N, C-alpha and C positions, 0 to 999 in steps of 0.2 A: 503494498499500500504506499502513497505519497506519506514521506513524512516533511509536516510543516513544520517541524521545530518546537509544538506548543507542549505546553505541562501534561501531565498525565491525568489531570481530570476530566479532559476533551477527549474526544475518541473522533477516528476519521472514515469516511468514510470517499470511495473516490468511484468515479463517475468516467464510464471512458466508452471510446467508440472499438469495436474488435470484430474488425472484418467488416462482417454484413449484421452485427449483433450490436446492442447500447445493454450494457454492464455496467451493473453497480455492488460495489463489495465493502465488507467493513474492511475494518484494519487489521482482521485475520485471515483477508482473502477469500471470505466465506461468501457466495454469491447471496445478495440482498434480491435483489429484480435482474430480471433479464427481457429483451426482448427486439424485436425487429426495428432496427434501427433505420430513424427517421418517421415510421408508420408509428412505433409506441416508443419513440422519446421524453413525450409529456407524460403517460403512464410510470413509467419506469424511473423518472427523475420524480414524481410525485409520491412515488412509492419509497424511493431511497429518502426522500425525508421525512414521510410520516415515520420512518424507523429508526428519527435522531434520537440521541437523548438531551437532555436538557441544554447539556453545552454541547456543541458537538462540530467539525471544521468538514466543512466539504467540498471535496478536489475535484475538478474536472479536466480532463487533458485538454490537447488544442484541437478539438474537432468542430464540426459544426453539429448542433440541436436545433429541432423543428420544435417549436410550441405552438401545437395547437391547441392546447385547452389550459386557462391559468394556473401555475404551479402556486398552489396555497400554503405559506408557513404558520404556524397559530402557537401561541406560546412556548417557542424554543430559542433562546439563546444561540444562535450561530456565527459559522465564518465563512463564507463562501470564498474560494478560491480559484481562479481560473488562469489558465495559460494564452490569453485572447480567443480565447472560448469565444465561439461565435452563438448564439443565439437566435434563431430565427422566430420573431414573431408573428404567427394570423392566427389569435381566436377567435376570430369571426364575429367580434366586438366590442366594446370599447373597455374592456378587462384588461387589464393590464396581462405583461407576457409571467411574472412576477409579484406577488403579492406575502409581506410578511406582517405579521398583525399579531401587537397586546390584544387584551381582553379588557372589556368594559366589564367591573369588578360591579359599581352602583353609585346610585345618585341619595344624597342627602340634604336636608336643609340644616342650618344655620340653628343651634339652639341658643346662641345670644352674639350678641355684635362685637365686629371686629374691627379696629381703627389703621389707619395709614400708618402704618410704620411698624406696626405688631406683627411677630411671627408664629403665631399660634391662632386658630380659632378653633372653636368647639363643636360639634356637630352632633345632630341628634342620635348617627349611629354610626360607629366606627368599629362593626364587627365584621372582620376580612380586609381593615385595611391593614396595611406592613409600611414600615420604615423601605423608602423605595420607589414605591407606588409614583405613578403621577396624581395630581388632582389640578382639574379646573375649576377654577370660581369663579362664580359670574351673580348677578345680582336681575332685579326687572329694568334699570337705568338702563334708558335706549341708545345705543354707539352714531351718533352720525342717524341723527332718526328723518332728517332731509334725502339722504339717501337710502338709510337701511332702515326702515321702517319699524324691524319687527328683532332687527338684533341687537342682542342683550352685552351690556358691559361685563368685561372679565376677562381672568388672564390665568395661565399655565404655572404651577410650581411644581416642586418635585419634595414629598411625603419625607421628614429628615426623620420623626421618629410619634410613635402614640403611645398618650397615658391615658386611659380610660377614656373619657368624649374630645380628649384637646389632641390634637394636633398640630405639632410643630413642624415649617415648612423650610426648608432649605436657602429663603431669601423674607425680608419683611416686604410685607401687602404696597401695592402705590396707591392704595386708597382706599377708601372705609365702605363696609360691608355689613349693613345692619338687615334684624330680622325684617325690619318695615319694610324694607324694599324685596324682602322671600330671597333673600341670600343664598344659596345652593352649591354643593361642592361633586362634582362628576370625580369618582375614583376610576383609575386605567391602571392594570398591571401589567407593565411594557417589556419588552426582548430588546434585545442587544442585540444589531445586526451588522456585521461588515462584510464589503462585497469588495475585491478588489478582480482586476485582468479581467474582466469579462470584457464582451462587443452583443450589445442590445439592440437589435434591425428588425426594425416593423417593417408594416407592408407598402406604407406610402407617407409620402409628405404631408397632405392635405388629408389622409387618411385615418378614422375613429381608431387607434391606435393605443397603446399605452406600453411605456415601457414596465418600468417597474415603480410597486407601489409599499410605503411603509406607515404604516398605522400604529400610535400607540407605542412608538417604539422610545428607547432613549440611549444615547452615550454610541451612537451606532456610527457607520461614517460607510459612504461612497467613493473610492477612488480607483484612478487608473482603469477607467474604461469606458469605454466607448460607446455611444448609443447614435443610430442612427435612422432617419424615417420611422419615428412614433410621431406618428401626427398631431394625436389630440397632447401629449406628453410625453416627455422622457424617463423624468423624475416627477413622484407625486411624493410629496411630506405630509400626514393628516396624523395631525396631535399630537407630535413630537417633540419633546424636549432632549436638545445637546447632539445635534445632528451635523456630521461635517462632509462636506458635499467639497472634492478635491480632487485636481488632477484629472479630471476627465475633458475628452472632446464629444460637444451633445452638436448636433445636426440635424434639420430638417424636421423638424415638429415646427408643422407652420398651417393646420386644420384652421378655416376660421372659424374666428370665436374662440379660440382656447389656440393653441400651438405655443405649448410652454416645453422652456429647454428645461427649468426646474420651478418648481410648483409646492408653493410651501402655503398652505391651508387649516382651517379651523384650529387656532388655536396652537400652536407652532411656537418654541418659544428658543432660545438661544440656538438658532440653526448659523453656521458658517459652511458659508460658499467660498472657497478660494483658488485661484492657481488655476481655474478651468479654459478652455477656448470653447465658443458656443455660439456656434452660427445660425444664421437662418433658423429662426424660430418666433413665430409673432412676439413672443417675448421672450428674452434670453434668461431672464430670472422674474415672477412673479409671487407677488403676496398677497392672498385675497380670503374668502370664509363662504362657507356653503353653508356649516352649520346655526349661525347665529347662537353661538354662545361664546362669548370674547373673543379676543382680539389677538393674530399673531403678534409678538414682540421678541426685540434682540435679533434682530435680522443682520448678521454681518457680512458685506460682499467686499473683497478687498483680491486685487491683484490678478486679476480676469483678462481676459481679452475676448472682447462679448462684440457680437456683428447683428446687425440686423440690414439685411443685402436691399433688401425695396424701399426703406427708410417710409413707408406706411404706417407703423407702429411702433409704441413706445421699446426700446432695446432691452430698459428694464424696467419694471411696472408693481407700485402699490395700491392696492385696493383702499380705501379708508378705514378699514376694519383690521389696520395693522399700525402699530405702536414704536417705537426705536427702529426704524429702517437703517 
């Protein structure tokens, strides 16, 4: 099996093309799944991901793989290491080639007021809430109501600790949250994902296709990858905290009304986009929101080379549901 040089708490899974077959093996060389190359690629890759432990490394060879159905990974931390591995994405819909997702644990109201500058909130129900979880806090105060008449004010934090009904946050609140405004918290159990050395090729620069999607992820990284012809979006980050997008080349996401190189949506926080080349996307980098609960904040964009070839749309875009861009 491929030696990734990772500590023994991780296991390895290798996926490769062997003649006319696709084969997934564990770190002892035992076959996890196999099938006919190109025909069964999505099936075998999905079975390999389903077999993952809580922490695992998946290593691909330098072959091409056909992704005819979205590969979905939930509740597992993992590293994906490619060798310029090419994934040809044709899911037949706007579903991404790969989706990596944590879990929505619960929603619970505040049981007392919290003030700007506080780092503790008292919730009605903290059962099942753990340190390291993501916590999206919001209230009924409308954010930018002239453009978003139903969008509520709020932002994302990390749970530092839990004691009875008191949750300590990783940083201080930037505004008041009162019970009079129906302040509420949504708790997510995040996963950590690292993706390196892969190519994600869609079916058309203006077609309804996405490359990869990360949702409820924390401390994650997408690096040294290549994206092309994912018309709707190449990288989608939804409700994430602390994701780094670096060293990638992203080309040709130009679907009308969409067309995003890197899309940051639904109350993401502490997102870093640096040292990428992004070209011929309707927006090379965009920040927006469709969930109506909280805003994106602390998005850092630096040292990229960004092109918008026809000059019709903003190279870098931020909707009003963005704070500190």
